[in-house]
C-alpha positions as CSV (number, residue, x, y, z in Angstrom):
1,M,-117.2,-146.7,89.9
2,I,-115.1,-143.2,88.7
3,F,-116.7,-140.1,87.9
4,L,-115.3,-137.5,85.6
5,K,-116.0,-134.0,85.1
6,N,-115.5,-132.5,81.8
7,D,-115.0,-135.9,79.8
8,F,-115.6,-136.2,75.9
9,E,-117.1,-139.3,75.7
10,N,-119.9,-137.3,73.8
11,D,-117.2,-135.8,71.5
12,V,-115.4,-139.2,70.4
13,F,-117.1,-141.0,67.1
14,V,-116.2,-144.6,64.8
15,K,-115.3,-144.5,61.9
16,N,-113.1,-146.1,59.0
17,S,-109.5,-145.7,60.0
18,F,-106.6,-145.1,57.8
19,I,-103.7,-146.9,61.2
20,H,-106.0,-150.2,61.1
21,G,-109.9,-150.7,60.3
22,T,-111.6,-148.4,62.0
23,G,-111.4,-146.0,64.8
24,I,-112.3,-143.8,67.3
25,F,-111.9,-139.5,66.5
26,S,-112.6,-136.5,68.5
27,S,-115.0,-134.0,66.8
28,I,-113.5,-131.5,69.0
29,A,-110.4,-130.1,70.3
30,I,-109.1,-131.7,73.7
31,P,-106.1,-130.7,75.9
32,E,-103.4,-132.3,77.3
33,G,-104.2,-134.1,80.1
34,A,-108.1,-133.6,79.8
35,P,-110.0,-137.0,80.7
36,I,-111.5,-138.3,77.5
37,M,-113.9,-141.0,78.4
38,I,-114.1,-143.8,81.2
39,I,-112.8,-147.7,79.5
40,K,-115.5,-149.9,81.5
41,G,-116.5,-153.8,80.6
42,E,-116.2,-157.4,82.3
43,V,-113.9,-157.6,84.6
44,I,-111.9,-161.1,84.3
45,D,-109.0,-162.5,86.1
46,G,-105.6,-163.4,83.9
47,N,-106.6,-167.0,82.9
48,E,-110.2,-165.8,81.5
49,C,-108.0,-163.0,79.9
50,E,-105.7,-165.4,77.7
51,R,-108.4,-167.9,77.1
52,R,-110.5,-165.3,75.4
53,E,-107.7,-164.3,73.4
54,D,-106.5,-168.0,72.2
55,E,-109.9,-169.3,71.4
56,E,-111.7,-166.1,70.9
57,D,-109.6,-164.4,69.5
58,N,-110.7,-161.2,71.5
59,V,-108.4,-158.4,71.1
60,Y,-110.1,-156.0,73.1
61,I,-109.3,-156.4,76.5
62,F,-107.2,-154.3,78.5
63,W,-105.1,-154.9,81.6
64,N,-106.1,-152.7,84.7
65,G,-102.7,-152.8,85.8
66,V,-103.3,-154.4,89.2
67,D,-104.6,-158.4,88.5
68,C,-107.2,-158.3,86.6
69,Y,-108.5,-157.5,83.2
70,I,-111.3,-154.9,81.7
71,D,-112.8,-156.9,78.4
72,A,-114.4,-154.2,76.4
73,V,-115.6,-156.5,73.5
74,K,-119.0,-155.2,73.8
75,T,-118.3,-151.2,74.3
76,D,-119.5,-149.0,71.6
77,K,-116.3,-147.1,71.1
78,I,-112.9,-147.9,73.1
79,K,-112.6,-151.4,71.4
80,F,-112.4,-149.5,68.2
81,I,-108.9,-147.2,69.4
82,N,-105.6,-148.0,67.2
83,H,-102.1,-148.5,67.4
84,D,-99.7,-145.8,67.7
85,C,-96.2,-145.3,68.6
86,D,-96.8,-142.1,68.8
87,C,-99.7,-142.2,70.1
88,N,-102.0,-139.0,71.4
89,C,-103.9,-140.9,74.1
90,E,-102.5,-143.1,77.3
91,V,-105.0,-145.4,79.6
92,L,-104.6,-144.2,83.2
93,D,-105.2,-146.1,86.3
94,G,-109.6,-146.4,87.7
95,D,-110.2,-148.9,90.1
96,E,-110.7,-152.3,89.5
97,E,-113.5,-151.6,87.3
98,S,-112.3,-149.0,85.0
99,L,-109.6,-147.0,83.9
100,I,-109.3,-143.5,82.3
101,L,-108.3,-142.3,78.9
102,S,-106.5,-139.4,78.6
103,A,-105.5,-136.7,76.3
104,Y,-101.4,-137.3,76.0
105,R,-101.3,-134.5,74.1
106,N,-103.5,-131.8,72.7
107,I,-105.7,-133.4,70.2
108,E,-107.3,-131.5,67.3
109,P,-110.7,-132.0,65.6
110,G,-111.1,-134.8,63.1
111,E,-107.8,-136.6,64.7
112,E,-108.2,-139.9,65.4
113,L,-107.8,-140.8,68.8
114,T,-104.2,-143.2,69.8
115,I,-102.3,-145.3,72.5
116,D,-99.3,-147.4,72.7
117,Y,-100.6,-151.0,73.0
118,G,-97.3,-151.6,74.9
119,Y,-96.8,-155.1,74.4
120,D,-93.9,-156.5,72.1
121,E,-95.6,-158.4,69.2
122,I,-97.5,-155.0,68.3
123,Y,-94.2,-153.2,67.3
124,E,-93.2,-156.6,65.1
125,S,-95.9,-155.3,62.4
126,C,-96.6,-152.1,63.4
127,K,-96.9,-149.4,60.6
128,C,-97.4,-146.2,61.8
129,K,-96.1,-143.6,61.1
130,A,-93.5,-143.1,63.7
131,C,-92.2,-146.7,62.5
132,A,-92.5,-146.0,59.0
Protein backbone atom coordinates (compact mmCIF):
# COMPACT_ATOMS: atom_id res chain seq x y z
CA MET A 1 0.00 0.00 0.00
CA ILE A 2 1.19 3.50 -0.82
CA PHE A 3 1.29 6.19 1.85
CA LEU A 4 1.49 9.84 0.81
CA LYS A 5 2.76 12.74 2.86
CA ASN A 6 0.74 15.93 2.62
CA ASP A 7 -2.12 14.51 0.57
CA PHE A 8 -5.25 16.63 0.27
CA GLU A 9 -7.99 13.99 0.57
CA ASN A 10 -9.49 15.64 3.67
CA ASP A 11 -9.80 18.87 1.67
CA VAL A 12 -11.84 17.23 -1.10
CA PHE A 13 -15.63 17.24 -0.90
CA VAL A 14 -18.56 16.02 -3.01
CA LYS A 15 -21.29 18.30 -4.38
CA ASN A 16 -23.41 18.89 -7.47
CA SER A 17 -21.39 19.54 -10.61
CA PHE A 18 -21.97 21.81 -13.59
CA ILE A 19 -20.09 19.25 -15.70
CA HIS A 20 -22.22 16.20 -14.93
CA GLY A 21 -24.32 15.15 -11.95
CA THR A 22 -22.06 15.04 -8.92
CA GLY A 23 -18.37 15.95 -8.77
CA ILE A 24 -15.50 16.32 -6.34
CA PHE A 25 -14.11 19.72 -5.39
CA SER A 26 -11.19 21.13 -3.43
CA SER A 27 -11.82 23.40 -0.46
CA ILE A 28 -8.25 24.79 -0.61
CA ALA A 29 -5.56 25.61 -3.16
CA ILE A 30 -3.59 22.57 -4.30
CA PRO A 31 -0.21 23.09 -6.00
CA GLU A 32 0.72 21.46 -9.30
CA GLY A 33 2.21 18.01 -8.80
CA ALA A 34 0.78 17.52 -5.30
CA PRO A 35 -0.71 14.11 -4.51
CA ILE A 36 -4.39 14.63 -3.73
CA MET A 37 -5.60 11.18 -2.77
CA ILE A 38 -4.99 7.48 -3.17
CA ILE A 39 -7.45 5.67 -5.42
CA LYS A 40 -8.32 2.38 -3.76
CA GLY A 41 -10.98 -0.22 -4.30
CA GLU A 42 -11.51 -3.84 -5.17
CA VAL A 43 -8.81 -5.20 -7.48
CA ILE A 44 -10.33 -7.14 -10.39
CA ASP A 45 -9.10 -8.66 -13.65
CA GLY A 46 -10.00 -7.58 -17.19
CA ASN A 47 -12.80 -10.11 -17.61
CA GLU A 48 -14.51 -9.02 -14.40
CA CYS A 49 -14.04 -5.38 -15.39
CA GLU A 50 -15.87 -5.98 -18.68
CA ARG A 51 -18.62 -7.95 -16.93
CA ARG A 52 -19.22 -5.18 -14.38
CA GLU A 53 -19.24 -2.50 -17.06
CA ASP A 54 -21.66 -4.46 -19.26
CA GLU A 55 -23.94 -6.12 -16.72
CA GLU A 56 -23.85 -3.64 -13.84
CA ASP A 57 -23.27 -0.42 -15.83
CA ASN A 58 -20.33 0.21 -13.49
CA VAL A 59 -18.30 3.20 -14.70
CA TYR A 60 -16.19 3.60 -11.56
CA ILE A 61 -13.33 1.34 -12.61
CA PHE A 62 -9.74 2.52 -13.08
CA TRP A 63 -7.06 0.62 -15.01
CA ASN A 64 -3.99 0.29 -12.79
CA GLY A 65 -1.53 0.43 -15.67
CA VAL A 66 -0.57 -3.22 -15.48
CA ASP A 67 -2.92 -6.14 -15.86
CA CYS A 68 -5.73 -5.47 -13.42
CA TYR A 69 -8.32 -2.85 -12.54
CA ILE A 70 -9.48 -1.02 -9.41
CA ASP A 71 -13.25 -0.88 -8.88
CA ALA A 72 -13.95 2.32 -6.93
CA VAL A 73 -17.75 2.00 -6.87
CA LYS A 74 -17.83 1.74 -3.05
CA THR A 75 -15.64 4.82 -2.44
CA ASP A 76 -16.95 8.05 -0.96
CA LYS A 77 -15.22 10.54 -3.26
CA ILE A 78 -13.14 9.38 -6.23
CA LYS A 79 -16.06 7.67 -7.96
CA PHE A 80 -17.51 11.15 -8.54
CA ILE A 81 -14.56 12.57 -10.48
CA ASN A 82 -15.76 13.93 -13.82
CA HIS A 83 -14.11 14.07 -17.24
CA ASP A 84 -12.73 17.25 -18.75
CA CYS A 85 -10.44 17.35 -21.80
CA ASP A 86 -8.69 20.31 -20.11
CA CYS A 87 -8.40 18.47 -16.79
CA ASN A 88 -6.64 19.69 -13.66
CA CYS A 89 -5.72 16.25 -12.27
CA GLU A 90 -4.05 13.10 -13.51
CA VAL A 91 -3.96 9.52 -12.34
CA LEU A 92 -0.46 8.23 -11.64
CA ASP A 93 0.76 4.69 -11.15
CA GLY A 94 0.73 3.43 -7.61
CA ASP A 95 0.95 -0.27 -7.04
CA GLU A 96 -1.24 -3.25 -7.93
CA GLU A 97 -3.85 -2.21 -5.35
CA SER A 98 -3.89 1.58 -5.74
CA LEU A 99 -3.32 4.63 -7.93
CA ILE A 100 -2.60 8.26 -7.07
CA LEU A 101 -4.75 11.23 -8.02
CA SER A 102 -2.33 14.14 -8.49
CA ALA A 103 -2.73 17.83 -9.39
CA TYR A 104 -1.85 18.29 -13.07
CA ARG A 105 -1.78 22.05 -12.58
CA ASN A 106 -2.47 24.49 -9.72
CA ILE A 107 -6.02 24.06 -8.41
CA GLU A 108 -7.97 26.91 -6.86
CA PRO A 109 -10.25 26.65 -3.80
CA GLY A 110 -13.76 25.61 -4.87
CA GLU A 111 -12.56 24.23 -8.21
CA GLU A 112 -13.93 20.91 -9.42
CA LEU A 113 -11.31 18.17 -9.75
CA THR A 114 -11.33 16.51 -13.18
CA ILE A 115 -9.38 13.96 -15.20
CA ASP A 116 -9.28 13.02 -18.86
CA TYR A 117 -11.02 9.63 -18.91
CA GLY A 118 -8.89 8.75 -21.94
CA TYR A 119 -11.22 6.43 -23.83
CA ASP A 120 -12.56 7.15 -27.31
CA GLU A 121 -16.28 7.05 -26.52
CA ILE A 122 -16.04 9.94 -24.04
CA TYR A 123 -14.88 12.34 -26.75
CA GLU A 124 -17.93 11.61 -28.92
CA SER A 125 -20.29 12.99 -26.27
CA CYS A 126 -17.96 15.37 -24.43
CA LYS A 127 -19.48 18.73 -23.53
CA CYS A 128 -16.58 20.16 -21.54
CA LYS A 129 -15.41 23.75 -22.10
CA ALA A 130 -12.49 22.56 -24.24
CA CYS A 131 -14.83 20.74 -26.64
CA ALA A 132 -17.76 23.20 -26.65
